[in-house]
SERO-4910 file (N, C-alpha, C, O; in steps of 0.05 Angstrom, whole numbers):
BEGIN
 pado doro    nc1    nc2    nc3   cac1   cac2   cac3    cc1    cc2    cc3    oc1    oc2    oc3
  Met    A    -23   -485   -425     -8   -470   -406    -26   -454   -388    -43   -438   -398
  Met    A    -24   -457   -362    -41   -443   -344    -29   -415   -337     -6   -414   -330
  Met    A    -45   -395   -340    -35   -368   -335    -52   -353   -315    -49   -328   -313
  Glu    A    -69   -367   -301    -88   -353   -283    -74   -339   -260    -85   -320   -248
  His    A    -50   -347   -252    -36   -335   -230    -20   -310   -238    -10   -295   -221
  Gln    A    -17   -307   -264     -2   -284   -274    -21   -261   -278    -40   -263   -294
  Lys    A    -16   -239   -264    -33   -215   -268    -24   -201   -293      0   -195   -296
  Ile    A    -42   -195   -310    -35   -180   -334    -38   -150   -328    -60   -140   -322
  Lys    A    -16   -136   -329    -16   -108   -323    -19    -92   -349     -7    -99   -369
  Pro    A    -35    -71   -349    -38    -55   -373    -13    -39   -379      3    -34   -361
  Ala    A     -8    -32   -404     15    -16   -412     11     13   -402     30     27   -397
  Gln    A    -14     21   -401    -20     48   -392    -47     49   -379    -64     32   -385
  Val    A    -51     70   -363    -77     75   -350    -83    104   -355    -67    119   -365
  Ile    A   -108    112   -348   -115    140   -350   -106    155   -325   -114    147   -303
  Gly    A    -91    176   -329    -81    191   -306   -102    209   -295   -125    210   -305
  Pro    A    -95    224   -274   -114    241   -259   -126    263   -276   -147    274   -270
  Leu    A   -112    271   -297   -121    293   -314   -132    283   -341   -135    298   -360
  Gly    A   -136    256   -342   -147    244   -366   -126    237   -387   -132    228   -409
  Glu    A   -100    240   -379    -78    234   -398    -70    205   -395    -73    194   -373
  Pro    A    -58    193   -416    -47    166   -413    -23    167   -394     -6    184   -395
  Leu    A    -23    147   -376     -1    146   -356     12    118   -359     -1     98   -357
  Thr    A     39    118   -362     54     94   -364     73     92   -341     77    111   -326
  Leu    A     85     69   -337    106     66   -316    127     87   -319    137     98   -299
  His    A    135     91   -344    156    111   -350    148    139   -342    165    156   -335
  Gly    A    122    145   -344    112    172   -338    107    177   -308    101    200   -301
  Leu    A    109    156   -292    104    160   -263    128    174   -250    150    175   -262
  Pro    A    124    186   -226    146    198   -212    169    177   -209    163    154   -206
  Pro    A    194    186   -210    216    167   -208    217    154   -181    209    166   -161
  Pro    A    227    129   -180    231    116   -154    247    133   -135    266    147   -144
  Gly    A    240    133   -110    255    149    -91    246    178    -89    258    194    -74
  Thr    A    224    185   -103    213    212   -101    207    218    -72    195    202    -58
  Thr    A    214    242    -63    208    250    -36    191    275    -34    178    281    -14
  Arg    A    191    291    -56    174    315    -56    148    309    -70    147    306    -95
  Trp    A    127    307    -55    101    297    -65     82    320    -69     69    329    -50
  Val    A     80    330    -94     60    350   -101     34    334   -107     34    310   -112
  Val    A     12    349   -107    -15    337   -112    -15    319   -137    -25    297   -136
  Arg    A     -5    330   -159     -6    315   -184      9    288   -182     -1    268   -192
  Arg    A     32    288   -170     47    263   -168     32    242   -151     31    219   -158
  Lys    A     21    251   -128      5    233   -112    -18    221   -128    -23    197   -127
  Ala    A    -32    239   -142    -55    231   -158    -47    211   -180    -62    192   -186
  Glu    A    -23    215   -192    -14    196   -213     -9    169   -201    -16    148   -213
  Val    A      3    168   -177      9    142   -164    -17    128   -157    -19    104   -160
  Val    A    -36    143   -146    -62    131   -139    -76    120   -165    -87     98   -164
  Ala    A    -75    136   -186    -87    127   -212    -73    102   -222    -86     84   -233
  Ala    A    -47    100   -219    -31     77   -228    -40     52   -213    -43     30   -225
  Val    A    -44     54   -187    -54     31   -171    -82     24   -178    -89      1   -183
  Asn    A   -100     44   -179   -128     39   -186   -131     27   -213   -149     11   -218
  Gly    A   -114     34   -232   -115     23   -259   -101     -4   -263   -102    -16   -284
  Gly    A    -86    -13   -242    -72    -38   -244    -44    -36   -256    -31    -57   -261
  Leu    A    -33    -12   -259     -6     -9   -270     15    -18   -249     35    -30   -257
  Leu    A     10    -12   -224     27    -20   -202      9    -31   -179    -14    -23   -176
  Ser    A     21    -49   -164      6    -59   -140     13    -39   -117     31    -23   -119
  Ile    A     -3    -41    -96      3    -25    -72     30    -31    -61     45    -13    -53
  Asp    A     38    -57    -61     64    -65    -52     86    -52    -69    106    -42    -59
  Asp    A     82    -53    -96    101    -40   -114    105    -11   -107    128     -1   -105
  Val    A     83      3   -102     84     32    -97     98     37    -70    115     55    -69
  Cys    A     92     22    -50    104     26    -23    134     21    -25    150     36    -13
  Asn    A    142      0    -40    171     -5    -43    185     15    -60    206     25    -53
  Arg    A    173     22    -83    184     41   -102    188     69    -90    208     82    -96
  Tyr    A    169     77    -74    170    105    -63    175    106    -33    173    128    -21
  Asn    A    181     83    -21    187     82      8    164     95     24    168    111     42
  Leu    A    139     87     17    115     96     31    105     75     50    110     51     45
  Thr    A     91     83     71     77     63     88     50     57     75     40     73     59
  Leu    A     39     35     82     13     28     72     -8     49     80    -25     57     65
  Glu    A     -5     59    105    -23     79    115    -21    105     99    -42    118     93
  Glu    A      3    113     92      7    138     77     -6    136     50    -21    154     41
  Phe    A     -1    113     36    -13    110     10    -44    109     12    -58    121     -4
  Ala    A    -53     94     32    -82     91     36    -95    118     41   -118    123     32
  Ser    A    -81    136     55    -93    162     60    -95    178     34   -114    193     30
  Trp    A    -76    175     16    -77    188    -11   -101    177    -26   -117    192    -38
  Gln    A   -105    151    -25   -126    138    -40   -153    147    -29   -172    153    -44
  Arg    A   -156    148     -3   -181    158     10   -186    187      2   -209    194     -4
  Ala    A   -166    203      2   -169    232     -4   -179    235    -33   -197    251    -38
  Val    A   -168    219    -51   -177    221    -80   -205    211    -82   -221    223    -96
  Asp    A   -212    188    -69   -239    177    -70   -260    197    -60   -281    200    -71
  Arg    A   -253    211    -39   -272    229    -26   -274    256    -40   -296    266    -44
  Ser    A   -251    267    -48   -251    295    -57   -236    300    -82   -231    323    -90
  Gly    A   -228    279    -97   -212    283   -121   -185    293   -115   -175    291    -92
  Met    A   -171    304   -135   -144    314   -131   -142    335   -109   -122    337    -96
  Gln    A   -163    351   -106   -162    373    -86   -159    361    -58   -147    374    -41
  Gly    A   -168    337    -54   -166    325    -28   -137    319    -20   -131    314      4
  Leu    A   -119    319    -40    -91    313    -34    -75    337    -26    -52    335    -17
  Arg    A    -87    361    -28    -73    385    -20    -69    385     10    -89    385     25
  Val    A    -45    385     20    -39    381     48    -53    403     64    -63    397     86
  Thr    A    -52    428     55    -64    450     70    -94    447     72   -107    458     90
  Arg    A   -106    432     53   -135    429     53   -144    402     65   -168    398     68
  Leu    A   -125    386     72   -132    359     81   -151    359    105   -171    344    105
  Gln    A   -145    375    125   -162    376    149   -190    386    141   -210    376    152
  His    A   -191    406    124   -218    417    115   -234    394    102   -258    391    109
  Tyr    A   -222    379     84   -237    358     71   -244    335     90   -265    323     88
  Arg    A   -226    329    109   -232    309    129   -256    317    146   -274    301    150
  Asp    A   -256    342    155   -279    352    170   -305    351    155   -325    342    165
  Leu    A   -303    359    129   -326    359    112   -337    331    109   -361    327    110
  Tyr    A   -319    312    104   -327    284    100   -340    274    126   -361    260    125
  Glu    A   -328    280    149   -340    270    174   -367    282    179   -385    268    189
  Arg    A   -371    307    172   -397    320    175   -418    306    156   -441    301    164
  Gln    A   -409    300    132   -428    287    113   -436    259    123   -458    250    117
  Gln    A   -418    245    137   -424    219    146   -445    219    168   -459    199    173
  Lys    A   -448    241    182   -467    243    204   -496    246    194   -515    240    209
  Tyr    A   -499    255    169   -527    261    159   -536    241    139   -558    243    129
***
């Protein structure tokens, strides 16, 4: 039996604070109030293979650009990069670092 086209998804991944994260532990579908921890959990779920980017965009009604911005923020600055009030600060800092 060929199974190469079936992606095997893990039962859990490591969350942003080092805790086990399962599908059940993710923010509920339709979440609209996005605090830093919830965004970080969703990014960790995608990075760990728990959900695909398409799954996340459909489940939470996000655009690809919106999710990608969360992923970039985490990659660049960790969870702190997701703080909306700090977003411009971290963006400026990143752009300055790219120049040198």
